[in-house]
VEXDREN-2710 file (C-alpha; in Angstrom, 1 decimal):
% VEXDREN-2710
k/r/px/py/pz
1/UNK/15.6/30.6/14.3
2/UNK/16.1/26.9/14.9
3/UNK/14.0/23.8/15.5
4/UNK/15.1/20.4/17.0
5/UNK/13.8/17.1/15.7
6/UNK/14.4/13.7/17.4
7/UNK/13.8/10.3/15.9
8/UNK/13.9/7.3/18.3
9/UNK/14.6/4.3/16.2
10/UNK/15.0/0.7/17.2
11/UNK/18.7/0.5/16.6
12/UNK/19.7/4.2/16.5
13/UNK/18.5/7.6/17.8
14/UNK/18.9/10.6/15.5
15/UNK/18.6/14.3/16.0
16/UNK/18.6/17.3/13.6
17/UNK/18.7/21.0/14.2
18/UNK/17.0/23.0/11.4
19/UNK/17.8/26.5/10.4
20/UNK/14.4/27.7/9.3
21/UNK/15.7/30.8/7.4
22/UNK/18.5/29.1/5.6
23/UNK/16.7/25.8/5.1
24/UNK/19.7/23.9/6.4
25/UNK/20.0/21.1/8.9
26/UNK/22.7/19.5/11.0
27/UNK/22.3/15.9/12.1
28/UNK/23.7/13.6/14.7
29/UNK/23.1/9.8/15.3
30/UNK/23.8/7.7/18.3
31/UNK/23.5/4.0/18.7
32/UNK/20.4/2.9/20.6
33/UNK/22.1/0.6/23.1
34/UNK/19.0/0.3/25.3
35/UNK/18.2/-3.3/24.3
36/UNK/17.6/-5.6/27.2
37/UNK/18.5/-9.2/26.7
38/UNK/15.7/-11.7/27.4
39/UNK/15.7/-15.5/28.0
40/UNK/12.7/-15.6/25.5
41/UNK/13.7/-15.0/21.9
42/UNK/10.2/-13.7/21.1
43/UNK/10.6/-10.9/23.7
44/UNK/12.0/-7.6/22.3
45/UNK/12.4/-5.0/25.0
46/UNK/14.4/-1.8/25.7
47/UNK/15.2/0.4/28.6
48/UNK/13.1/3.6/28.2
49/UNK/15.2/5.7/30.6
50/UNK/18.4/4.8/28.7
51/UNK/16.7/6.0/25.5
52/UNK/15.7/9.2/27.3
53/UNK/19.4/9.7/28.3
54/UNK/20.5/9.4/24.7
55/UNK/17.8/11.9/23.6
56/UNK/18.9/14.4/26.3
57/UNK/22.5/14.0/25.1
58/UNK/21.5/15.0/21.6
59/UNK/19.2/17.9/22.7
60/UNK/21.8/19.3/25.2
61/UNK/24.4/19.1/22.5
62/UNK/22.4/21.3/20.2
63/UNK/21.4/23.7/22.9
64/UNK/25.0/24.2/23.9
65/UNK/25.9/25.3/20.4
66/UNK/22.8/27.1/19.2
67/UNK/20.5/29.9/20.5
68/UNK/17.0/31.0/19.5
69/UNK/15.6/27.4/19.4
70/UNK/11.9/27.8/18.9
71/UNK/10.6/24.2/19.4
72/UNK/11.3/20.5/19.7
73/UNK/9.5/17.8/17.8
74/UNK/9.8/14.0/18.4
75/UNK/9.1/10.9/16.4
76/UNK/10.1/7.3/16.7
77/UNK/9.3/3.6/16.5
78/UNK/5.5/3.1/16.5
79/UNK/3.4/0.3/18.0
80/UNK/5.5/-0.3/21.1
81/UNK/4.4/0.5/24.7
82/UNK/5.6/0.9/28.2
83/UNK/3.8/1.3/31.5
84/UNK/4.1/4.4/33.8
85/UNK/3.1/5.3/37.3
86/UNK/1.1/8.3/38.6
87/UNK/4.3/10.4/38.6
88/UNK/4.9/9.7/34.9
89/UNK/7.9/7.4/35.6
90/UNK/8.5/4.1/33.7
91/UNK/7.7/1.0/35.7
92/UNK/8.3/-1.4/32.8
93/UNK/10.6/-1.8/29.9
94/UNK/9.6/-0.7/26.4
95/UNK/7.9/-3.6/24.6
96/UNK/9.0/-2.7/21.1
97/UNK/7.2/-3.2/17.7
98/UNK/9.4/-6.3/17.2
99/UNK/8.0/-8.1/20.2
100/UNK/6.4/-11.4/19.2
101/UNK/4.6/-12.5/22.4
102/UNK/1.2/-12.2/20.7
103/UNK/2.2/-14.9/18.2
104/UNK/1.9/-17.5/20.9
105/UNK/-1.2/-19.6/21.2
106/UNK/-4.0/-18.3/23.3
107/UNK/-7.2/-20.3/22.7
108/UNK/-7.2/-23.5/20.8
109/UNK/-5.2/-23.0/17.6
110/UNK/-5.5/-19.2/17.7
111/UNK/-2.7/-16.9/18.7
112/UNK/-3.4/-13.9/20.9
113/UNK/-3.4/-11.5/17.9
114/UNK/-5.6/-13.8/15.8
115/UNK/-8.1/-14.1/18.7
116/UNK/-8.2/-10.3/19.1
117/UNK/-8.7/-9.7/15.4
118/UNK/-11.5/-12.2/15.3
119/UNK/-13.4/-10.9/18.4
120/UNK/-13.0/-7.1/17.5
121/UNK/-12.9/-7.1/13.7
122/UNK/-9.7/-5.1/13.8
123/UNK/-6.7/-6.6/11.8
124/UNK/-4.2/-6.3/14.6
125/UNK/-0.8/-8.0/14.7
126/UNK/1.8/-9.0/17.3
127/UNK/3.8/-5.9/18.3
128/UNK/0.8/-3.6/18.4
129/UNK/0.9/-2.0/21.8
130/UNK/-2.6/-2.9/22.9
131/UNK/-2.1/-6.5/21.7
132/UNK/1.0/-6.7/23.8
133/UNK/-0.9/-5.2/26.7
134/UNK/-3.7/-7.9/26.3
135/UNK/-1.0/-10.6/26.5
136/UNK/0.5/-9.0/29.6
137/UNK/-2.9/-8.6/31.2
138/UNK/-3.7/-12.3/30.6
139/UNK/-0.3/-13.4/31.9
140/UNK/-0.2/-11.2/35.0
141/UNK/2.8/-9.2/33.6
142/UNK/1.5/-5.6/34.3
143/UNK/3.3/-3.9/37.1
144/UNK/1.1/-3.2/40.2
145/UNK/1.8/0.6/40.2
146/UNK/0.8/1.0/36.6
147/UNK/-1.2/4.2/36.0
148/UNK/-1.2/4.5/32.2
149/UNK/0.2/3.1/28.9
150/UNK/2.3/5.2/26.6
151/UNK/4.7/5.0/23.6
152/UNK/8.4/5.7/23.9
153/UNK/7.9/8.9/21.9
154/UNK/5.1/10.1/24.2
155/UNK/7.2/9.2/27.2
156/UNK/10.1/11.3/25.8
157/UNK/7.8/14.2/25.1
158/UNK/6.4/13.9/28.6
159/UNK/9.8/14.0/30.2
160/UNK/11.1/16.8/28.0
161/UNK/8.1/19.0/28.7
162/UNK/7.7/18.3/32.4
163/UNK/4.4/16.5/32.2
164/UNK/3.3/13.6/34.4
165/UNK/0.7/12.2/32.0
166/UNK/1.2/11.4/28.4
167/UNK/-0.6/12.9/25.3
168/UNK/-0.7/11.1/22.0
169/UNK/-1.6/12.2/18.5
170/UNK/-3.8/10.3/16.1
171/UNK/-0.9/9.0/14.1
172/UNK/0.7/7.3/17.1
173/UNK/-2.6/6.4/18.8
174/UNK/-3.7/4.5/15.7
175/UNK/-0.6/2.4/15.8
176/UNK/-1.6/0.9/19.2
177/UNK/-4.6/-0.9/17.7
178/UNK/-8.4/-0.9/18.1
179/UNK/-8.5/2.6/16.7
180/UNK/-11.5/4.0/14.7
181/UNK/-9.6/5.6/11.9
182/UNK/-12.6/7.3/10.3
183/UNK/-13.6/9.1/13.5
184/UNK/-10.0/9.3/15.0
185/UNK/-10.9/7.8/18.4
186/UNK/-10.1/4.6/20.3
187/UNK/-12.9/2.1/19.9
188/UNK/-14.4/1.7/23.4
189/UNK/-16.7/-1.0/22.2
190/UNK/-13.7/-3.1/21.1
191/UNK/-12.1/-2.6/24.5
192/UNK/-15.2/-3.8/26.3
193/UNK/-15.2/-6.9/24.2
194/UNK/-11.6/-7.8/25.2
195/UNK/-11.8/-6.4/28.8
196/UNK/-9.2/-3.7/28.5
197/UNK/-9.5/-0.7/30.8
198/UNK/-9.8/2.5/28.7
199/UNK/-8.5/4.7/31.6
200/UNK/-5.0/3.3/30.9
201/UNK/-4.9/5.0/27.5
202/UNK/-3.1/8.3/26.9
203/UNK/-5.2/11.4/26.0
204/UNK/-5.6/12.0/22.2
205/UNK/-4.7/15.3/20.8
206/UNK/-4.1/16.9/17.4
207/UNK/-0.6/16.5/15.9
208/UNK/1.8/19.2/16.9
209/UNK/-0.1/20.1/20.0
210/UNK/1.8/22.1/22.6
211/UNK/2.8/19.9/25.6
212/UNK/5.0/22.1/27.7
213/UNK/8.5/23.5/27.6
214/UNK/12.0/22.0/28.0
215/UNK/13.5/23.4/31.2
216/UNK/10.9/26.1/31.1
217/UNK/12.3/27.7/27.9
218/UNK/11.8/25.7/24.6
219/UNK/8.3/24.6/23.5
220/UNK/7.9/20.9/23.1
221/UNK/5.2/19.5/20.8
222/UNK/3.3/16.2/20.7
223/UNK/5.1/13.4/18.9
224/UNK/4.1/12.0/15.5
225/UNK/4.6/8.5/14.0
226/UNK/7.9/7.8/12.3
227/UNK/6.3/6.7/9.1
228/UNK/4.4/10.0/8.9
229/UNK/7.5/11.9/9.9
230/UNK/9.6/10.4/7.2
231/UNK/6.9/11.1/4.7
232/UNK/6.6/14.7/5.9
233/UNK/10.4/15.1/5.9
234/UNK/11.0/13.6/2.5
235/UNK/8.1/14.5/0.2
236/UNK/7.5/17.9/-1.4
237/UNK/4.3/17.1/-3.3
238/UNK/2.3/14.7/-1.1
239/UNK/-0.3/14.2/-3.9
240/UNK/2.0/12.9/-6.6
241/UNK/4.7/11.0/-4.6
242/UNK/5.3/7.4/-3.7
243/UNK/7.5/7.3/-0.6
244/UNK/9.7/4.2/-0.1
245/UNK/11.8/3.8/3.0
246/UNK/14.1/0.9/3.6
247/UNK/15.8/0.4/7.0
248/UNK/15.6/-2.8/9.1
249/UNK/12.1/-3.2/7.8
250/UNK/10.6/-1.4/4.7
251/UNK/7.5/0.6/3.8
252/UNK/5.8/2.1/0.9
253/UNK/3.5/5.0/1.6
254/UNK/1.1/7.2/-0.5
255/UNK/-1.1/10.0/0.5
256/UNK/-4.9/9.9/0.3
257/UNK/-7.2/12.8/1.3
258/UNK/-10.0/10.6/2.6
259/UNK/-10.4/7.5/4.7
260/UNK/-10.2/4.3/2.7
261/UNK/-9.6/0.7/3.8
262/UNK/-7.6/-1.7/1.6
263/UNK/-6.8/-5.3/2.6
264/UNK/-3.1/-5.8/3.2
265/UNK/-2.4/-2.1/3.6
266/UNK/-2.5/0.1/6.7
267/UNK/-4.5/3.4/6.6
268/UNK/-2.7/5.8/8.9
269/UNK/-3.7/9.3/10.0
270/UNK/-1.5/12.0/8.6
271/UNK/-0.5/15.2/10.5
272/UNK/-2.5/18.1/9.3
273/UNK/-5.3/16.0/7.8
274/UNK/-5.8/13.1/5.4
275/UNK/-4.2/9.7/5.5
276/UNK/-1.3/7.7/4.2
277/UNK/-1.8/4.2/2.8
278/UNK/1.1/2.0/3.9
279/UNK/2.4/-1.3/2.9
280/UNK/4.8/-2.5/5.6
281/UNK/7.3/-5.4/5.1
282/UNK/9.1/-6.9/8.1
283/UNK/12.3/-7.7/6.2
284/UNK/13.7/-4.8/4.3
285/UNK/17.4/-4.1/4.9
286/UNK/17.2/-7.0/7.4
287/UNK/16.9/-9.5/4.5
288/UNK/20.1/-8.1/2.9
289/UNK/21.9/-8.2/6.3
290/UNK/20.9/-11.9/6.6
291/UNK/22.6/-12.6/3.2
292/UNK/25.6/-10.6/4.3
293/UNK/25.9/-12.8/7.5
294/UNK/25.6/-15.9/5.4
295/UNK/28.5/-14.9/3.2
296/UNK/30.6/-14.0/6.2
297/UNK/30.0/-17.4/7.7
298/UNK/30.9/-19.1/4.5
299/UNK/34.1/-17.2/4.2
300/UNK/35.0/-18.0/7.8
301/UNK/34.2/-21.7/7.4
302/UNK/36.3/-22.2/4.3
303/UNK/39.2/-19.7/4.9
304/UNK/39.2/-19.1/8.6
305/UNK/39.2/-15.4/7.8
306/UNK/36.8/-12.9/9.1
307/UNK/36.0/-10.0/6.8
308/UNK/34.6/-6.8/8.2
309/UNK/30.9/-6.1/7.6
310/UNK/31.8/-2.9/5.7
311/UNK/34.0/-4.9/3.3
312/UNK/31.3/-7.5/2.7
313/UNK/28.7/-4.8/2.1
314/UNK/31.0/-3.0/-0.3
315/UNK/31.4/-6.1/-2.4
316/UNK/27.7/-7.0/-2.3
317/UNK/26.7/-3.5/-3.4
318/UNK/29.1/-3.4/-6.4
319/UNK/28.3/-6.6/-8.3
320/UNK/26.9/-6.1/-11.8
321/UNK/23.1/-5.5/-11.9
322/UNK/20.9/-7.9/-14.0
323/UNK/17.5/-7.1/-15.3
324/UNK/14.4/-9.3/-14.9
325/UNK/14.6/-10.8/-18.4
326/UNK/17.9/-12.5/-17.6
327/UNK/18.1/-15.9/-16.1
328/UNK/17.8/-15.3/-12.3
329/UNK/16.7/-17.1/-9.2
330/UNK/13.5/-15.6/-7.8
331/UNK/13.7/-14.7/-4.1
332/UNK/10.8/-14.0/-1.8
333/UNK/12.1/-12.1/1.2
334/UNK/9.4/-13.1/3.7
335/UNK/12.1/-14.4/6.1
336/UNK/10.3/-13.1/9.2
337/UNK/6.8/-13.7/7.8
338/UNK/4.3/-10.8/7.4
339/UNK/2.5/-8.9/10.1
340/UNK/-0.7/-10.9/9.6
341/UNK/0.9/-14.2/8.5
342/UNK/3.9/-14.6/10.8
343/UNK/4.3/-18.3/9.8
344/UNK/5.2/-17.5/6.2
345/UNK/8.9/-17.8/5.2
346/UNK/11.1/-16.7/2.4
347/UNK/11.8/-18.8/-0.7
348/UNK/14.4/-19.1/-3.5
349/UNK/12.8/-20.4/-6.7
350/UNK/13.8/-21.0/-10.3
351/UNK/17.3/-22.2/-9.5
352/UNK/19.1/-23.8/-12.4
353/UNK/22.5/-25.4/-12.9
354/UNK/23.9/-22.1/-14.2
355/UNK/22.2/-19.3/-12.3
356/UNK/22.9/-20.3/-8.7
357/UNK/25.8/-17.8/-8.1
358/UNK/26.6/-15.4/-5.3
359/UNK/26.1/-12.4/-7.7
360/UNK/22.7/-13.7/-8.7
361/UNK/21.7/-14.3/-5.1
362/UNK/22.6/-10.7/-4.2
363/UNK/20.5/-9.3/-7.0
364/UNK/17.7/-11.7/-6.4
365/UNK/17.5/-10.6/-2.7
366/UNK/17.3/-6.9/-3.8
367/UNK/14.6/-7.6/-6.3
368/UNK/12.7/-9.6/-3.7
369/UNK/12.8/-6.5/-1.3
370/UNK/11.5/-4.2/-4.1
371/UNK/8.9/-6.8/-5.3
372/UNK/7.3/-7.1/-1.9
373/UNK/6.7/-3.3/-1.7
374/UNK/5.5/-3.2/-5.3
375/UNK/2.9/-5.9/-4.5
376/UNK/1.4/-3.5/-1.9
377/UNK/1.4/-0.7/-4.4
378/UNK/-0.3/-2.9/-7.0
379/UNK/-3.3/-3.4/-4.7
380/UNK/-4.1/0.4/-4.6
381/UNK/-7.1/1.6/-6.5
382/UNK/-6.4/3.2/-9.9
383/UNK/-7.7/6.5/-8.8
384/UNK/-5.0/6.7/-6.1
385/UNK/-2.2/5.2/-8.3
386/UNK/-3.1/7.3/-11.3
387/UNK/-1.4/10.6/-10.4
388/UNK/1.6/9.2/-8.5
389/UNK/4.6/9.7/-10.7
390/UNK/7.5/10.4/-8.4
391/UNK/9.4/7.9/-6.1
392/UNK/11.1/9.5/-3.1
393/UNK/13.4/7.2/-1.3
394/UNK/14.7/7.3/2.3
395/UNK/16.4/5.1/4.8
396/UNK/20.1/4.1/5.0
397/UNK/19.6/0.7/3.6
398/UNK/18.3/2.3/0.3
399/UNK/20.6/5.3/0.3
400/UNK/23.8/3.3/0.7
401/UNK/22.8/0.6/-1.9
402/UNK/22.7/1.8/-5.5
403/UNK/21.8/-1.7/-6.6
404/UNK/18.6/-1.6/-4.5
405/UNK/17.7/1.7/-6.1
406/UNK/18.1/0.0/-9.5
407/UNK/15.8/-2.8/-8.4
408/UNK/13.1/-0.4/-7.3
409/UNK/13.5/1.6/-10.5
410/UNK/13.1/-1.5/-12.6
411/UNK/10.1/-2.7/-10.7
412/UNK/8.3/0.6/-10.7
413/UNK/9.5/2.0/-14.0
414/UNK/10.5/5.3/-12.5
415/UNK/13.6/6.9/-11.1
416/UNK/14.3/7.0/-7.4
417/UNK/15.2/10.4/-6.0
418/UNK/16.1/11.4/-2.4
419/UNK/15.3/14.3/-0.2
420/UNK/18.2/16.8/0.1
421/UNK/17.9/16.4/3.9
422/UNK/19.5/13.6/5.9
423/UNK/17.6/11.8/8.7
424/UNK/14.2/12.4/7.1
425/UNK/12.1/11.2/10.1
426/UNK/13.9/13.5/12.5
427/UNK/13.5/16.3/10.0
428/UNK/9.8/15.5/9.7
429/UNK/9.6/15.9/13.6
430/UNK/11.3/19.3/13.2
431/UNK/8.6/20.3/10.7
432/UNK/5.9/19.1/13.1
433/UNK/7.4/21.6/15.6
434/UNK/7.4/24.3/12.9
435/UNK/3.7/23.7/12.4
436/UNK/3.1/23.8/16.1
437/UNK/4.7/27.2/16.3
438/UNK/2.4/28.4/13.5
439/UNK/5.1/28.9/10.8
440/UNK/4.5/27.7/7.2
441/UNK/6.5/24.7/5.9
442/UNK/8.7/25.6/3.0
443/UNK/11.3/22.9/2.5
END
């Protein structure tokens, strides 16, 4: 008995097929080449139907080699939106979570996102789907034949299951903004304040709700957020674990069985009940990639040679590690700001005549990545932190960099362990389908 899980990432799309009896998975990853170039550097958009083609390639590949597939689960990049018509077809690009249009000025010295946060009381940021929609609404960018808004995961589920209208679960719906997390509903009062038509919103359903069947045969279940999926696919004991994932961005997540609101952290609904408290940094692996690009440019400038990215990464991840008590530059990795302070920028401090070396910069950047996530964790109440004693890591930027693991272990004072399964978010989507079929999860 098998289950398929799909993870629609910003730069790659992954799929796993899970043998439920043997507890084994096989994974495949394709490059997400759906990016659409824009004349505006703040606009980050992708082609939703190209993404769908890649998903179908993965699903068909599994179906051609396996029988007795019991369900398909989907996860992917949260916050982004696209517009669909009354036949369920995309009439716009996907505006991704990286889109920065709402950082532009709207009224006086307030950006679109700051204005919306002030008038509604919800701490929304640029890239949130309904913040993007508000910008599009005010700038006449909504296609005339728009019937509804949906996320790329809900669009994919809709197409796989044969639906013409999207369903969204609480974990994804909350990522769009203006969502009452305690009561798990969109806040209609907030929509009235900003003039957004509620009829454009997708229907809310429980996680792992049945949505239809792929080609009339394989059940397809409602998508879940990628943060929740990675947590579900990585963590065995949700009550005692700290989940750290580092990809392009980075996140730290812990489970809480009741609603709680903490400044600087997100409270996100968790499939099956409860919440995860999440600290999200915009620069995770992206900060290390920035330093890699700098080194490559220096080498080319002075030698005329171009080293491969893999060679530069190999060198950068094998320098000697230095602990905090040694003389080191201190690096803040806020190179793309924060979600609620986009104007902030990174810094390199405590530079001396002897410590400004390539090796120290490398270690300093890694410590900066780990410190930013630790600062989120530090703000958690003691009753939540008290019983968390296990760090579970995920994301290729962490798995492929032992020095970054060392930085997190030093910062948190605990070992970093990894799930035995690859592509944790796609595996979490598999487990969502397992729940939808009514089977117990036993990883």
